[in-house]
TIDRENGU-856903 format. One record per residue: residue in one letter; x, y, z of N, C-alpha, C in turn. Coordinates in steps of 0.05 Angstrom, whole numbers, plus 32768, in hexadecimal, padded with zeros to 4 digits. Example, Ala and Ser with C-alpha at 12.3 -4.5 7.8 and 13.67 -1.06 7.14 Angstrom:
2
A81087F8E809C80F67FA6809C81087FBE809C/S81017FD3808E81117FEB808F81028001809D/
END
This chain:
275
M85D99230853A85F19234854D85F092518555/S85F39252856F85F49270857A860D927D856F/N860E929B8574862392AB856F863B92A48582/R863292A0859B8648929C85AF8657928085A8/L86499270859F865592508597866792568580/I86619268856F8670926D8557868C927B8562/W8686928F856F86A19299857786B1928B8587/I86A7927A859986B9926585A586C892568595/L86BA924B857D86C8923B856A86DE924A8560/I86D89263855586EA92708547870592758559/V86FF928185738717928185808728926A8587/F871A9253858A87269239858E873792308576/S87289236855A8737922D8541875192418542/F874D925C854C8766926F8546877C9263855D/G8774925E856D87879254858687959237857D/V87869228857087939213856387A59218854F/F879E9229853E87B0922D852787CC923A852F/W87CA924F854387E19259854D87EF9241855B/F87E49231856B87F7921785778802920A8567/I87F69206854D880191F4853D881B9204852B/Y8813921B85248826922C8518883D92308527/W883C923A854188519240855788649226855A/T885792108562886491F78567887191ED854D/Y886891E98534886E91DA851F887C91EC850E/F88799206850D8887921984F88898922D8503/Y888C923E8514889B9256852088B4924C8531/I88B2923A854288CA9234855588DA92258545/P88D49213853488E89203852488FA92138514/S88EB9228850588F7923C84F2890C924C8501/K89039254851F89189264852C893392508536/I89279239853A8942922D854289559224852D/E8948922385138958921C84F98968923684F2/E895C924D84F8896A926884F28982926A8506/K897C9263852089919269853389AC92538529/Q89A59239852289B79222851C89CA92328506/R89B8923D84F089C7924584DC89D8925D84E3/Q89D1926E84F089E1928684F889FC927A8507/E89FA9267851A8A0E925985298A24924D8518/Q8A18923C85028A28923284EB8A39924884DB/I8A27925E84DA8A37927584C98A4E927D84DA/A8A4B928584F48A5F928F85028A77927A8508/L8A719262850A8A82924F85098A95924C84F2/E8A86925284DB8A9A925184C28AA9926884BE/Q8AA0927D84CA8AB0929784C78AC8929984DA/K8AC6928984F28ADC928785048AF4927C84F9/K8B08928C84FA8B21928684EB8B33927484FD/E8B3F925E84F28B4F924A84FA8B6C92598506/I8B749251851E8B91925785238BA4924C8510/K8BBA925A85098BCB924D84F28BE4925D84F5/L8BFE924B84EC8C17925B84E98C1C926684CB/V8C25927984C98C26928B84B08C44929584AD/E8C519289849B8C6D928E84968C7392AE848F/I8C7F92BC849F8C8892D584988C9E92D38486/K8C9D92DF846E8CB792E1845C8CBE92FF845D/E8CDA92FF845F8CE49318845B8CE193278442/L8CDC934084418CD8934E84258CF79356841B/E8CF9935084048D12935783F88D18937483F8/K8D2F937C84008D34939884008D3593A383E6/E8D2693B983E38D2693C583C88D3D93E183C2/N8D4593E583DB8D5993FC83DA8D7193EE83CE/E8D7D940183B98D9393FA83A98DAC93FD83BA/I8DBF93EB83B98DD693ED83C68DEC93FD83B9/K8DF1941583C48E06942883B78E22941983AF/E8E2A941A83978E41940D83908E58941F839C/L8E6B941783AC8E85942883B18E979429839F/T8EA1943D839F8EBF9445838C8ED49437839C/P8EE9942E83888F00942383978F09943283B0/Q8F09944C83AD8F13945D83C58F04945983D7/E8EE6945983D68ED5945383ED8ED7943C83F7/K8EDF942883EA8EE4940D83F38EF9940E8403/I8F0F941683FF8F279418840D8F2294278429/E8F12943D84278F0E944F843D8EF8943B8454/E8EE6942B84468ED3941D84538EE694068461/L8EFA93FA84528F0A93E384618F1C93EF8479/K8F24940584708F34941484888F25941884A0/R8F099423849D8EF7942684B58EF2940B84C4/I8EEF93F584B08EE893DD84C18EFE93D384CF/N8F1C93D684C28F3493CC84D38F3A93DE84E6/S8F2D93F584EC8F34940885028F2993FE851A/F8F1493EC85168F0B93E085328F1093C28532/Y8F0E93BA85518F13939C85558EFD938F854B/K8EE19395854A8ECD938685428EB7939C853B/I8EA5939685278E8F93A185208E79938D851D/I8E609394852F8E47938085298E3093968523/E8E26938C850F8E10939B85038DF2938B8507/I8DE2939785148DC9938E851A8DB2939F850F/E8DA9939684F58D9593A884E48DA493C384E1/T8D9993D884EB8DA293F384EA8DB893FC84FE/D8DB893EC85148DCC93F0852A8DE693E28525/V8DFB93F5852E8E1593EB852A8E2593EF8545/F8E3193DA854B8E3F93D685648E5F93DA855C/Y8E6E93E585688E8993EE85608E9B93E2857A/F8EAE93D085758EBD93C6858A8EDA93D18586/S8EE493E085988F0193EE85978F1693E185AC/K8F2A93DA85A48F3D93CF85B58F4D93E585C0/K8F4D93E785DD8F5E93FB85E98F6A93F38602/D8F8593EF85FD8F9693E186168F8793C28616/N8F8293BB862C8F7893A286328F5C93A18634/I8F4E93B786298F2F93B6862B8F2593BC8611/L8F0A93B8860F8EFE93BB85F78EE493D185FB/E8EE793E585ED8ECF93F985ED8EBF93F685D6/V8EA793F485E48E8E93ED85CD8E7D940585CF/K8E76940C85B38E64942185AF8E4E9415859D/L8E37942285A48E1B942185948E1B9439857F/G8E25943985698E28945285588E3C9463856A/E8E36947D85728E47948D857F8E48948B859E/K8E34947B85A58E2E947A85C28E40946085D1/I8E4B946A85E88E5D945485F58E4D94418600/V8E4D942B86028E3C9418860D8E4A940E8628/W8E66940586238E7093FB863B8E9193F18633/N8EA093EF86478EBC93E686448EBC93C7864D/F8EC293B6863B8EC2939C86418EDE938C8642/D8EDF9376864C8EFC9369864F8F0093638633/L8F179364862D8F25935D860F8F22933C860B/V8F15933385F98F14931685F58F16931285D3/P8F1E92F985CA8F2092F985AF8F0792FE85A1/V8F0A930785858EF5931285748EDF92FD8574/D8EE492E285758ED092D1856E8EC192C78584/K8EC592D2859C8EBA92CF85B78EA692E785BA/L8EA192FB85A78E92931285AC8E78930D8599/S8E62931285A38E4B931185938E35932585A0/I8E25933185908E0A9341859A8DF593398587/S8DDD933685928DC7932F85868DAE933F8595/R8D9B934185818D82934F858E8D71934385A0/V8D67934985B68D55933B85C78D38933D85B9/Y8D2E932385B38D12932785A88CFC933085BA/S8CEB933F85AB8CD2934B85B98CDB936785C1/S8CEF937485B78CFC938E85C38D0C939685A5/W8D0693B385A78D1293C385958D3193CD85A0/D8D3593D185BB8D4D93DC85C58D5B93CC85D5/D8D5693B185DA8D69939D85EB8D7D939085DA/Y8D93938685E38DA7937985D98DB4936585EE/Y8DB7934C85DE8DC5933C85F18DE3933A85E5/I8DF4933C85FA8E0F934085F28E21932A85FF/L8E31931C85F08E40930785FB8E5B930C85F6/N8E6C930F860E8E86931586118E9592FE8619/W8E9D92EB86078EA892CD86138E9592C18626/N8E9B92C186408E8492AF86538E7692C3865E/K8E7792DE865B8E6892F1866A8E5092FD8656/K8E3792FE86658E1F930686548E14931A8662/Y8E0A932D864E8DFB934986558DE5934D8648/I8DD1935986528DBC936886428DBE93838644/Y8DC09393862B8DC193AF86288DAA93BB8620/N8DA093D1862F8D8C93E186228D9293FC8615/S8D9093FE86028D9D941785EF8D8B943185F6/V8D74943086008D629446860A8D6A94508623/S8D6C943D86388D72944486558D9194478656/D8DA4943C86438DBF943786468DC59427865A/L8DB8941286638DB79403867A8DC693E7866D/L8DDC93DD867F8DE793C486768DE793B3868C/I8DDB9398868B8DD7938986A28DE89373869D/E8DF7936786AE8E06934D86B08DF6933586B6/L8DF3932186A78DE4930886B48DF592F486BB/D8DF092EE86D38DFD92D886E38DF492BB86D8/L8DFC92B486C18DF4929D86B78E12929086AB/T8E13927786B18E2C926686A48E249257868C/I8E08924F86898DFD924186768DFA924F8659/D8DFF924386458DFA924E862B8DE192598625/I8DDF9274861C8DC4927E86118DBE927D85F9/D8DA3927085F28D9C927185D38D92928D85CB/Y8D84929485DA8D7792B285D18D6A92BC85EC/I8D6492D585E88D5392E485FF8D3A92F485F1/K8D2592F586008D13930485FB8D0293168610/R8CF5932986058CEC933B861F8CD1933B8622/S8CC9933B86398CAD934086408CA593548653/E8CA1936D864A8C9B938386608CB79384866E/N8CB69381868A8CCD938386978CDE9368869E/L8CD29358868F8CE0933C86928CEF93358679/Y8D079324867D8D13931B86688D1092FC866A/I8D0792F286538D0892D386548D2292C98645/I8D3192B986538D4B92B186498D4692918644/K8D4C928C862C8D4B927086208D6692668622/T8D6E9251862F8D86924186308D8692288621/Q8D98921A86218D9891FD86178D8B91EC862A/K8D8791F086438D7A91DF86558D5791E78659/W8D59920286638D3F920A866B8D3C92268668/S8D289232866F8D269250866B8D2D9261868C/F8D35927886898D37928886A18D2892A3869E/I8D2192AA86B48D0D92C486B18D2092D986C4/F8D2C92ED86B88D38930486C68D26931B86C7/D8D21932986DD8D15933D86E28D26935686E5/R8D21936986D38D36938186CC8D35939586E5/N8D1A939486F48D1793A2870A8D24939C8722/T8D1F9381872D8D2D937387408D47936A873C/K8D4E936587238D6B935B871B8D6A933F8724/T8D52933187288D559314872F8D4E9306871A/L8D5C92E9871E8D5B92D887058D5592BB8714/E8D4092B287058D33929887108D2D928586F4/Y8D35926C86FB8D30925786E58D14924D86E0/F8D0C924586CC8CEE924086C88CF1922686B5/T8CEE921086C48CED91F586B78CD491EB86AC/F8CBE91FA86AF8CA591EB86A98CA391E5868B/F8CAF91FC867C8CB191F9865F8CCD91FF8656/D8CD391F586408CEB91FD86348CED921B862D/D8CD9921F86198CD7923E86138CBA92428615/F8CB4925D86198C989268861B8C9792858614/V8C80929186178C7D92AE86138C6192B38626/Y8C5D92C886318C4792D5863D8C3492DB8626/Y8C1B92D4862D8C0792DD861C8BED92E18630/K8BE892F486368BCE92FD864A8BD192EF8660/D8BBD92DC86688BBF92CA867F8BCE92B28677/F8BDB92AC86638BE09294865A8C0092938653/Y8C0B927986558C259276864A8C209268862F/I8C2E926D861D8C2E926485FD8C49925885FD/W8C4B923B85F48C63922F85F08C63921B85DC/I8C79920D85D68C7891F585C28C7E91E085D1/I8C6F91C885CD8C7591B585DD8C7B919D85C1/K8C93918E85C38C95917B85B18C88916385B3/K8C819155859E8C73913A859D8C7F912885AE/D8C96912685B28CA6911385C18CB1911B85D9/D8CA6913085E58CAD913E85FF8C9B912E8617/E8CA49115861A8C8F910586298C909110864B/R8CA49120864F8CA59123866B8C90913A8672/R8C8D914D865F8C7A916886608C5F915F8656/L8C5C914886478C41913E86418C3591338659/K8C46912686668C3B9118867F8C3791288693/N8C4A913C869A8C45915286AD8C2E916186AA/L8C28916886948C0C9175868A8BF391658684/S8BF6914C86888BE0913986848BD8913A8665/I8BE9914286558BE09143863A8BE291278629/S8BCC9121861D8BD29105860B8BE7910885F4/S8BE990F685E78BFF90F685D38BF4910A85BD/I8C09911A85AF8C00912E859D8C1391218585/K8C05912A856B8C0A9120854F8C22912E8549/G8C24914B85508C3C915C85488C46916B855D/N8C5B917A85568C64918B85698C4B91A3856C/S8C4691AA85848C2991B5858D8C3191D38599/I8C2491E6858F8C1F9200859D8C0A91FD85B4/F8C11920185CC8BFD920285E28BFC921B85F3/K8BE7922085FD8BE1923586108BDB9227862B/Y8BE6923586408BDE9229865A8BE09240866F/N8BC89240867E8BC4925586928BCD924686AB/P8BDE925386B88BEA924586D58BD9924886EC/K8BC8925B86E88BB3925F87038B9D924886FE/T8B8F924986E68B79923886E48B80921E86D8/K8B9A921986D28BA2920186C78B9591FB86AE/E8B89920F86A08B7D920A86848B9192078671/K8B9191F186618BA691ED86498B9791E7862E/K8BA391EE861B8B9691E886028BAA91E385EC/S8BAC91D285DA8BBA91D185C18BAF91E685AE/L8BC091FA85A48BB5920A85948BBF92008576/Y8BD491F5856F8BDA91EF85588BEF91DA8555/E8BEC91C785448BFF91B3853F8C0E91B28525/T8C2891AF85298C3591B5850B8C4E919F850A/N8C56919884F58C72918984F58C8B919C84F3/L8C8691B584F48C9E91C584F58CAE91C38510/D8CC991C6850B8CDB91C685208CDC91E3852D/L8CC991E9853B8CC8920685478CDD9208855D/E8CF1921C855B8D09921B856F8D0492388580/K8CF5924B85788CF8926285858CD9926B8588/I8CD1927B85988CB89288859B8CBB92A385A9/Y8CB092B685A08CB092D385AB8C9892E185A3/N8C9192F485B18C7C930585A88C83932485A6/L8C74933085938C75934B858E8C5A9359858F/W8C5B936B85A38C42937285AC8C2E935985B2/D8C17935985A38C04934485A88C08932D8595/E8C1D933085818C1F931B856E8C3693078578/I8C3192EB85738C4492D7857C8C5392CC8563/Y8C7192CC85628C7B92BF854C8C9092A98558/F8C8E929685448CA2927F85458CB99280852F/I8CCF927485368CE9927085248CEF92528524/D8CEE9245850D8CF49229850B8D1192238507/S8D18920A85078D35920285058D41920F84E9/N8D33921684D58D3E922084BB8D3A923E84BB/S8D3D924984D68D3A926784D98D25927784C9/K8D10926984C78CF7927584B78CE6927E84D0/T8CD7929484C68CC5929D84DF8CAC929C84D9/Y8C99929584EB8C7C929384E78C6D92A384FE/K8C5192A884F68C4192B985068C2C92A7850E/L8C2192A8852A8C0B929A85318BF292AD852D/E8BE192A485198BCD92B885108BB192AC851F/N8BA192BD85228B8592B8852D8B8492AD854B/L8B9592B485598B9992A985758B8292B18588/D8B7492C985828B5F92CF85938B4492CD8586/Q8B4192B985728B2A92B485668B1892A28579/
END
């Protein structure tokens, strides 16, 4: 056998070896490795979930007032028509003739019509540290403590609560939501959802399992529980993020976090939304 033929056989054998190795060993091992990495990534991906936020018990000891201090405190309270405390902020209502002067601390907020004590209320606007919703019988206002701006809302329907999203206020009522633009002072109703928040390009909202009208309008098949949905009004993309048996009544966001409050006044945070 000539040397040339031997070399041809060696090269041919080498080629057959690499073909068999590449086809039956190398490529399958790479595919298996890729599948294993994908499985690991899938397992590491966190599921969207609702986590209850429990208030931390205050550790600060409450100073016990002396009898004299209690008397002075009672005199102070009785010297005002009404006092409303919201966390560390205190609103003082003083009756002057037929008007009510309202102060936040030492700063005068406004002079309101004199109404019965039980027709006065103030609550914080969700998703804001310096906005308040003031109800003076049937008159409704939004007050910003930084700009010292008071805006009267032209609404006769009862308001459940208000939340802020940049220059917009989302006003949740017993029928639907309204959008109030603080720059243009325009108010328009929003019937697409009962309640919602803006999140990037999406609306995030709660849809009840028995809300047949919205399930039908959004072409959503029946759901097993109350569902948290996201919806892009431009692309019409929609997705159920989480289903729960909790009776979620309120939704608001604080920075990039989304929170819910249920019928028992418990607060929950929606976690892993961007996973």
